[in-house]
N, C-alpha and C positions, 0 to 999 in steps of 0.2 A: 504494500500500500504506500502511496505517495504521502507527502507531507499534508496535503489537503484531504487525504482519505480517499482519493480516487485511484483506481487501478490504471496503469499505463497500458495503452493498446498499441500493438505493433503496427508499423506502416501497412496501409491497405486494409486495416480493420474497419469495423462497422462505424466507428466514431469519426472517420474521415469525411469531411464535407464534400459535396459534389464539386464545389469550386476548387478545393485542394486537389481532388482527383483530376479535374480538367486541367489545372495548372501543371501537374506532373506529366500528363499526357502531352500537353502542348510543348513542354520543355523537351521531352523525348523526341517529338516530331521535329522540333527546331534543330535539335542536335543531329538527327539523321539527315535532315536537309542540308545542314552545314557540311557534313562529311561528303554528301553527294556533290555539292557545289565545289568543294575543294578538289575532289577527284576529277571533275570535269575541267576545272580551270587549269590544273597542273598536269593533266593527262597521265595521272598515276593511278594504279590499281594494285590490289594485293592478289590479283588473279594468278600471277606467275608463282608466287609463294604457295598459294593454296593448291595449285596444280602439282607442284613439287612435293608437298606434304602428302597428297593423295597417292602419288606414285611411290613414295617411300613406304607408305602403309601397305600398298599392294605387294611390294617387294618383300616386306617383313612377313606378310602372310604366306608368301611362297617359301620363305626361308625357315618356317617353323621346325622342320626336320633337321636343320643343320645343328651340329654339335658345338660349333665354334662361332662366336659373334663376328670374328674376322671374315668369315665366309659371307655373312650378310653385308658387311661393309664393302667387300670386294664386289659382290653382285650389284649393290647400289651404285658403286663407282663405275662399273662397266655399263650399267643401264643408263645412268644419268650424266656421267662425266664427259661424254663426248669422245672418249678415246676408243677407237675401234682397232684392236690389234689384228694383225694378219693371222688368219687361222690356216693350219695345214690342210692342203687339199682343196682350197677355195681360191678363186681369183681375187686379186686386190681390186678395189673399186677405184 
């Protein structure tokens, strides 16, 4: 119990007024619009990083049977690093 004898209610509880909820919603919408505007103005996106994370997760799922984490790292480096070693019995590109 608080000093005034009232119980504190967590955010989003029934005691929040409609104006407070609307203000919080408006603030979240403004923040999202600001991020979208910044991305458009600066031509930057986190799409490349998200794509890389997805690929690494896929490689990690393929590597569950490996006994050594170094094998996972080597597979990721070969798949994502851009290095294409010459393989025996295949023609070089």
